[in-house]
SEKEVEX-295548 format. One record per residue: residue number from 1; residue in one letter; chain; z negated, y negated, x negated of N, C-alpha, C in turn. Coordinates in nm, 3 decimals, padded with zeros to 5 digits, always signed. Atoms other than C-alpha are relative to their C-alpha. Example, Ala and Ser with C-alpha at 12.3 -4.5 7.8 and 13.67 -1.06 7.14 Angstrom:
BEGIN
{nr->1	rest->a	kette->A	n_pz->+00.000	n_py->+00.119	n_px->-00.089	ca_pz->-00.780	ca_py->+00.450	ca_px->-01.230	c_pz->+00.000	c_py->-00.120	c_px->-00.090}
{nr->2	rest->s	kette->A	n_pz->+00.006	n_py->+00.119	n_px->+00.082	ca_pz->-00.714	ca_py->+00.106	ca_px->-01.367	c_pz->-00.073	c_py->-00.109	c_px->+00.077}
***
This chain:
BEGIN
{nr->1	rest->m	kette->A	n_pz->+00.087	n_py->+00.034	n_px->-00.110	ca_pz->-01.168	ca_py->+01.984	ca_px->-00.280	c_pz->+00.026	c_py->+00.092	c_px->+00.120}
{nr->2	rest->g	kette->A	n_pz->-00.031	n_py->-00.095	n_px->-00.106	ca_pz->-00.987	ca_py->+02.207	ca_px->-00.030	c_pz->+00.018	c_py->-00.066	c_px->+00.136}
{nr->3	rest->n	kette->A	n_pz->-00.018	n_py->+00.040	n_px->-00.140	ca_pz->-00.876	ca_py->+02.167	ca_px->+00.330	c_pz->+00.045	c_py->+00.121	c_px->+00.081}
{nr->4	rest->e	kette->A	n_pz->-00.039	n_py->-00.112	n_px->-00.086	ca_pz->-00.730	ca_py->+02.378	ca_px->+00.614	c_pz->+00.106	c_py->+00.088	c_px->-00.066}
{nr->5	rest->i	kette->A	n_pz->-00.112	n_py->-00.072	n_px->+00.060	ca_pz->-00.431	ca_py->+02.478	ca_px->+00.400	c_pz->-00.035	c_py->+00.057	c_px->-00.137}
{nr->6	rest->f	kette->A	n_pz->+00.029	n_py->-00.041	n_px->+00.136	ca_pz->-00.563	ca_py->+02.496	ca_px->+00.045	c_pz->-00.148	c_py->+00.034	c_px->-00.017}
{nr->7	rest->p	kette->A	n_pz->+00.141	n_py->-00.036	n_px->+00.021	ca_pz->-00.881	ca_py->+02.674	ca_px->-00.067	c_pz->-00.067	c_py->-00.095	c_px->-00.099}
{nr->8	rest->r	kette->A	n_pz->+00.077	n_py->+00.082	n_px->+00.093	ca_pz->-01.156	ca_py->+02.489	ca_px->-00.253	c_pz->-00.002	c_py->+00.070	c_px->-00.135}
{nr->9	rest->l	kette->A	n_pz->-00.004	n_py->-00.057	n_px->+00.135	ca_pz->-01.111	ca_py->+02.543	ca_px->-00.626	c_pz->-00.116	c_py->-00.046	c_px->-00.086}
{nr->10	rest->i	kette->A	n_pz->+00.113	n_py->+00.052	n_px->+00.076	ca_pz->-01.386	ca_py->+02.321	ca_px->-00.766	c_pz->-00.094	c_py->-00.069	c_px->+00.098}
{nr->11	rest->s	kette->A	n_pz->+00.099	n_py->+00.065	n_px->-00.085	ca_pz->-01.703	ca_py->+02.169	ca_px->-00.626	c_pz->+00.022	c_py->-00.152	c_px->-00.003}
{nr->12	rest->e	kette->A	n_pz->-00.010	n_py->+00.146	n_px->-00.005	ca_pz->-01.730	ca_py->+01.802	ca_px->-00.529	c_pz->-00.064	c_py->-00.061	c_px->-00.125}
{nr->13	rest->e	kette->A	n_pz->+00.067	n_py->+00.049	n_px->+00.120	ca_pz->-01.970	ca_py->+01.751	ca_px->-00.822	c_pz->+00.092	c_py->+00.012	c_px->-00.122}
{nr->14	rest->q	kette->A	n_pz->-00.094	n_py->-00.017	n_px->+00.110	ca_pz->-01.716	ca_py->+01.893	ca_px->-01.068	c_pz->+00.115	c_py->-00.101	c_px->+00.011}
{nr->15	rest->f	kette->A	n_pz->-00.108	n_py->+00.095	n_px->-00.023	ca_pz->-01.446	ca_py->+01.675	ca_px->-00.914	c_pz->-00.040	c_py->-00.141	c_px->-00.046}
{nr->16	rest->e	kette->A	n_pz->+00.049	n_py->+00.132	n_px->+00.040	ca_pz->-01.657	ca_py->+01.360	ca_px->-00.964	c_pz->-00.015	c_py->-00.010	c_px->-00.152}
{nr->17	rest->r	kette->A	n_pz->+00.014	n_py->+00.000	n_px->+00.145	ca_pz->-01.736	ca_py->+01.456	ca_px->-01.325	c_pz->+00.136	c_py->-00.010	c_px->-00.069}
{nr->18	rest->l	kette->A	n_pz->-00.135	n_py->+00.006	n_px->+00.056	ca_pz->-01.365	ca_py->+01.508	ca_px->-01.394	c_pz->+00.059	c_py->-00.140	c_px->+00.015}
{nr->19	rest->k	kette->A	n_pz->-00.048	n_py->+00.137	n_px->-00.018	ca_pz->-01.283	ca_py->+01.167	ca_px->-01.248	c_pz->-00.062	c_py->-00.094	c_px->-00.103}
{nr->20	rest->e	kette->A	n_pz->+00.069	n_py->+00.082	n_px->+00.100	ca_pz->-01.544	ca_py->+01.007	ca_px->-01.475	c_pz->+00.058	c_py->+00.024	c_px->-00.139}
{nr->21	rest->e	kette->A	n_pz->-00.056	n_py->-00.034	n_px->+00.131	ca_pz->-01.406	ca_py->+01.190	ca_px->-01.780	c_pz->+00.141	c_py->-00.058	c_px->-00.014}
{nr->22	rest->r	kette->A	n_pz->-00.136	n_py->+00.056	n_px->+00.003	ca_pz->-01.051	ca_py->+01.083	ca_px->-01.694	c_pz->-00.007	c_py->-00.152	c_px->-00.022}
{nr->23	rest->f	kette->A	n_pz->+00.019	n_py->+00.144	n_px->+00.017	ca_pz->-01.171	ca_py->+00.721	ca_px->-01.666	c_pz->-00.039	c_py->-00.033	c_px->-00.144}
{nr->24	rest->k	kette->A	n_pz->+00.045	n_py->+00.024	n_px->+00.138	ca_pz->-01.349	ca_py->+00.740	ca_px->-02.003	c_pz->+00.116	c_py->+00.013	c_px->-00.098}
{nr->25	rest->r	kette->A	n_pz->-00.113	n_py->-00.021	n_px->+00.091	ca_pz->-01.038	ca_py->+00.877	ca_px->-02.175	c_pz->+00.104	c_py->-00.111	c_px->+00.015}
{nr->26	rest->a	kette->A	n_pz->-00.096	n_py->+00.108	n_px->-00.022	ca_pz->-00.813	ca_py->+00.616	ca_px->-02.016	c_pz->-00.050	c_py->-00.129	c_px->-00.063}
{nr->27	rest->k	kette->A	n_pz->+00.059	n_py->+00.120	n_px->+00.060	ca_pz->-01.053	ca_py->+00.341	ca_px->-02.127	c_pz->+00.012	c_py->+00.006	c_px->-00.152}
{nr->28	rest->k	kette->A	n_pz->-00.006	n_py->-00.017	n_px->+00.145	ca_pz->-01.065	ca_py->+00.479	ca_px->-02.480	c_pz->+00.142	c_py->-00.021	c_px->-00.053}
{nr->29	rest->l	kette->A	n_pz->-00.140	n_py->+00.015	n_px->+00.041	ca_pz->-00.684	ca_py->+00.482	ca_px->-02.497	c_pz->+00.059	c_py->-00.134	c_px->+00.041}
{nr->30	rest->g	kette->A	n_pz->-00.048	n_py->+00.133	n_px->-00.039	ca_pz->-00.657	ca_py->+00.129	ca_px->-02.353	c_pz->+00.097	c_py->+00.000	c_px->+00.117}
{nr->31	rest->r	kette->A	n_pz->-00.093	n_py->-00.013	n_px->-00.111	ca_pz->-00.484	ca_py->+00.233	ca_px->-02.034	c_pz->-00.053	c_py->-00.056	c_px->+00.133}
{nr->32	rest->l	kette->A	n_pz->+00.058	n_py->+00.048	n_px->-00.126	ca_pz->-00.704	ca_py->+00.056	ca_px->-01.779	c_pz->+00.065	c_py->-00.128	c_px->+00.050}
{nr->33	rest->n	kette->A	n_pz->-00.055	n_py->+00.128	n_px->-00.041	ca_pz->-00.531	ca_py->-00.282	ca_px->-01.776	c_pz->+00.150	c_py->+00.004	c_px->+00.024}
{nr->34	rest->r	kette->A	n_pz->-00.144	n_py->-00.009	n_px->-00.023	ca_pz->-00.180	ca_py->-00.153	ca_px->-01.732	c_pz->+00.031	c_py->-00.020	c_px->+00.147}
{nr->35	rest->m	kette->A	n_pz->-00.042	n_py->+00.027	n_px->-00.137	ca_pz->-00.023	ca_py->-00.297	ca_px->-01.423	c_pz->+00.146	c_py->+00.040	c_px->+00.012}
{nr->36	rest->k	kette->A	n_pz->-00.138	n_py->-00.038	n_px->-00.025	ca_pz->+00.293	ca_py->-00.148	ca_px->-01.283	c_pz->+00.074	c_py->-00.123	c_px->+00.052}
{nr->37	rest->e	kette->A	n_pz->-00.078	n_py->+00.114	n_px->-00.047	ca_pz->+00.560	ca_py->-00.411	ca_px->-01.243	c_pz->+00.045	c_py->+00.024	c_px->+00.143}
{nr->38	rest->e	kette->A	n_pz->-00.039	n_py->-00.010	n_px->-00.139	ca_pz->+00.629	ca_py->-00.482	ca_px->-00.882	c_pz->+00.152	c_py->-00.006	c_px->+00.009}
{nr->39	rest->e	kette->A	n_pz->-00.145	n_py->-00.004	n_px->-00.015	ca_pz->+00.982	ca_py->-00.382	ca_px->-00.794	c_pz->+00.040	c_py->-00.090	c_px->+00.116}
{nr->40	rest->t	kette->A	n_pz->-00.049	n_py->+00.087	n_px->-00.106	ca_pz->+01.174	ca_py->-00.637	ca_px->-00.596	c_pz->+00.140	c_py->+00.044	c_px->+00.039}
{nr->41	rest->f	kette->A	n_pz->-00.131	n_py->-00.036	n_px->-00.053	ca_pz->+01.474	ca_py->-00.573	ca_px->-00.378	c_pz->+00.057	c_py->-00.121	c_px->+00.072}
{nr->42	rest->t	kette->A	n_pz->-00.068	n_py->+00.110	n_px->-00.066	ca_pz->+01.716	ca_py->-00.846	ca_px->-00.283	c_pz->+00.129	c_py->+00.056	c_px->+00.059}
{nr->43	rest->p	kette->A	n_pz->-00.121	n_py->-00.055	n_px->-00.060	ca_pz->+01.973	ca_py->-00.726	ca_px->-00.033	c_pz->+00.119	c_py->-00.092	c_px->-00.024}
{nr->44	rest->s	kette->A	n_pz->-00.121	n_py->+00.079	n_px->+00.022	ca_pz->+02.330	ca_py->-00.839	ca_px->-00.088	c_pz->+00.074	c_py->-00.027	c_px->+00.132}
{nr->45	rest->f	kette->A	n_pz->-00.060	n_py->+00.025	n_px->-00.131	ca_pz->+02.390	ca_py->-00.883	ca_px->+00.284	c_pz->-00.106	c_py->-00.051	c_px->+00.096}
{nr->46	rest->t	kette->A	n_pz->+00.090	n_py->+00.045	n_px->-00.107	ca_pz->+02.240	ca_py->-01.041	ca_px->+00.593	c_pz->+00.059	c_py->+00.044	c_px->+00.133}
{nr->47	rest->f	kette->A	n_pz->-00.043	n_py->-00.037	n_px->-00.134	ca_pz->+02.257	ca_py->-00.954	ca_px->+00.959	c_pz->-00.018	c_py->-00.119	c_px->+00.093}
{nr->48	rest->t	kette->A	n_pz->+00.012	n_py->+00.102	n_px->-00.104	ca_pz->+02.322	ca_py->-01.193	ca_px->+01.244	c_pz->+00.036	c_py->+00.065	c_px->+00.133}
{nr->49	rest->i	kette->A	n_pz->-00.032	n_py->-00.052	n_px->-00.133	ca_pz->+02.346	ca_py->-01.136	ca_px->+01.617	c_pz->+00.046	c_py->-00.117	c_px->+00.086}
{nr->50	rest->e	kette->A	n_pz->-00.050	n_py->+00.101	n_px->-00.091	ca_pz->+02.547	ca_py->-01.328	ca_px->+01.868	c_pz->-00.092	c_py->-00.010	c_px->+00.121}
{nr->51	rest->k	kette->A	n_pz->+00.082	n_py->+00.019	n_px->-00.119	ca_pz->+02.393	ca_py->-01.459	ca_px->+02.189	c_pz->+00.030	c_py->+00.112	c_px->+00.100}
{nr->52	rest->v	kette->A	n_pz->-00.014	n_py->-00.107	n_px->-00.098	ca_pz->+02.329	ca_py->-01.181	ca_px->+02.441	c_pz->+00.025	c_py->-00.065	c_px->+00.136}
{nr->53	rest->e	kette->A	n_pz->-00.036	n_py->+00.063	n_px->-00.126	ca_pz->+02.512	ca_py->-01.293	ca_px->+02.754	c_pz->+00.009	c_py->+00.099	c_px->+00.115}
{nr->54	rest->d	kette->A	n_pz->-00.018	n_py->-00.098	n_px->-00.106	ca_pz->+02.587	ca_py->-00.974	ca_px->+02.949	c_pz->-00.127	c_py->+00.082	c_px->+00.020}
{nr->55	rest->k	kette->A	n_pz->+00.114	n_py->-00.084	n_px->-00.035	ca_pz->+02.320	ca_py->-00.772	ca_px->+03.129	c_pz->+00.051	c_py->+00.122	c_px->+00.076}
{nr->56	rest->y	kette->A	n_pz->-00.040	n_py->-00.125	n_px->-00.065	ca_pz->+02.365	ca_py->-00.406	ca_px->+03.228	c_pz->-00.123	c_py->+00.065	c_px->+00.061}
{nr->57	rest->d	kette->A	n_pz->+00.110	n_py->-00.074	n_px->-00.063	ca_pz->+02.152	ca_py->-00.200	ca_px->+03.464	c_pz->-00.033	c_py->+00.126	c_px->-00.080}
{nr->58	rest->n	kette->A	n_pz->+00.019	n_py->-00.121	n_px->+00.079	ca_pz->+02.199	ca_py->+00.105	ca_px->+03.243	c_pz->-00.053	c_py->-00.039	c_px->-00.138}
{nr->59	rest->p	kette->A	n_pz->+00.059	n_py->+00.039	n_px->+00.130	ca_pz->+01.967	ca_py->+00.071	ca_px->+02.938	c_pz->+00.082	c_py->+00.046	c_px->-00.120}
{nr->60	rest->i	kette->A	n_pz->-00.082	n_py->-00.050	n_px->+00.111	ca_pz->+02.199	ca_py->+00.280	ca_px->+02.720	c_pz->+00.120	c_py->-00.093	c_px->-00.021}
{nr->61	rest->k	kette->A	n_pz->-00.112	n_py->+00.094	n_px->+00.008	ca_pz->+02.496	ca_py->+00.055	ca_px->+02.801	c_pz->-00.046	c_py->-00.134	c_px->-00.057}
{nr->62	rest->q	kette->A	n_pz->+00.054	n_py->+00.128	n_px->+00.050	ca_pz->+02.278	ca_py->-00.252	ca_px->+02.737	c_pz->-00.023	c_py->+00.008	c_px->-00.151}
{nr->63	rest->a	kette->A	n_pz->+00.026	n_py->-00.018	n_px->+00.143	ca_pz->+02.171	ca_py->-00.116	ca_px->+02.397	c_pz->+00.131	c_py->+00.003	c_px->-00.078}
{nr->64	rest->e	kette->A	n_pz->-00.130	n_py->-00.005	n_px->+00.068	ca_pz->+02.531	ca_py->-00.034	ca_px->+02.301	c_pz->+00.061	c_py->-00.139	c_px->-00.010}
{nr->65	rest->y	kette->A	n_pz->-00.054	n_py->+00.135	n_px->-00.001	ca_pz->+02.636	ca_py->-00.385	ca_px->+02.399	c_pz->-00.071	c_py->-00.089	c_px->-00.103}
{nr->66	rest->v	kette->A	n_pz->+00.077	n_py->+00.085	n_px->+00.092	ca_pz->+02.356	ca_py->-00.555	ca_px->+02.205	c_pz->+00.028	c_py->+00.040	c_px->-00.145}
{nr->67	rest->y	kette->A	n_pz->-00.029	n_py->-00.044	n_px->+00.136	ca_pz->+02.416	ca_py->-00.340	ca_px->+01.895	c_pz->+00.140	c_py->-00.042	c_px->-00.044}
{nr->68	rest->s	kette->A	n_pz->-00.136	n_py->+00.043	n_px->+00.035	ca_pz->+02.785	ca_py->-00.433	ca_px->+01.911	c_pz->+00.005	c_py->-00.147	c_px->-00.042}
{nr->69	rest->l	kette->A	n_pz->+00.004	n_py->+00.142	n_px->+00.035	ca_pz->+02.684	ca_py->-00.799	ca_px->+01.870	c_pz->-00.053	c_py->-00.025	c_px->-00.141}
{nr->70	rest->i	kette->A	n_pz->+00.056	n_py->+00.016	n_px->+00.134	ca_pz->+02.518	ca_py->-00.738	ca_px->+01.532	c_pz->+00.113	c_py->-00.003	c_px->-00.102}
{nr->71	rest->k	kette->A	n_pz->-00.101	n_py->+00.018	n_px->+00.103	ca_pz->+02.732	ca_py->-00.861	ca_px->+01.244	c_pz->-00.066	c_py->-00.001	c_px->-00.138}
{nr->72	rest->e	kette->A	n_pz->+00.050	n_py->-00.005	n_px->+00.138	ca_pz->+02.683	ca_py->-00.799	ca_px->+00.870	c_pz->+00.082	c_py->-00.095	c_px->-00.084}
{nr->73	rest->e	kette->A	n_pz->-00.067	n_py->+00.093	n_px->+00.091	ca_pz->+02.765	ca_py->-01.067	ca_px->+00.615	c_pz->-00.043	c_py->+00.033	c_px->-00.144}
{nr->74	rest->v	kette->A	n_pz->+00.029	n_py->-00.022	n_px->+00.141	ca_pz->+02.792	ca_py->-01.001	ca_px->+00.241	c_pz->-00.031	c_py->-00.135	c_px->-00.062}
{nr->75	rest->i	kette->A	n_pz->+00.043	n_py->+00.127	n_px->+00.062	ca_pz->+02.609	ca_py->-01.267	ca_px->+00.040	c_pz->+00.075	c_py->-00.021	c_px->-00.130}
***
């Protein structure tokens, strides 16, 4: 199809015909109903944060303080 970086190699009409042919072949081979299994991720840890009690005028100091309150627990 082409864009600013890559030149156009085939016309839009050819591209559509190729998509149709690919669909026909996939249907003929029985590949249309294949669903990819959804991968699940269960972390083995959780994060908690203590109550933020101190306030700093300097935003960097405040961020450092708040990040220091984050605790990781292995499940």
